[in-house]
C-alpha positions, 0 to 999 in steps of 0.5 A, a space after each residue: 499499499 505504501 508503494 501506491 500512496 507514497 511520493 504524493 501519488 495521489 497528488 496533490 494529497 500527502 500521506 505518512 505512514 506508521 504514524 503515532 497518534 495518542 496511544 495508537 499507530 495509524 497505518 497511513 494518514 493524510 492530515 490535510 484531509 484528516 483521512 486515516 487508511 487502515 489495512 487490516 487482516 481477518 483478526 480485525 473482523 469484529 474488533 472491539 478495540 477497533 471500534 473504540 479506536 475508531 470512536 476516538 479518531 472520529 472525536 478528533 475529526 478523522 475519518 477512517 477508511 478500512 481495507 482488508 489485506 486481500 483487497 490491497 493485494 488483489 485489487 490495488 486499483 479499486 482501493 486507490 480509487 475508493 481512497 481518492 473518492 474519499 479524499 475529494 468528497 470533503 
């Protein structure tokens, strides 16, 4: 995923990866648009910890987009299109 997001490939949006925020590590974040992108495996399917984390991030005016590992590996263009749509919707 980082290979697809780095170097402002979704110009003009800049992403950072593995960003410490409060007590969390955010997979990818665009601070300009307050968008957090999380790439998850199946262990996150019904995670109460993720729900609590999302509530805290939402309280800080972030939006969260979650994608499955398999989607990133098998359909990276679809994931990028969705991320771009989320970036421009605000």
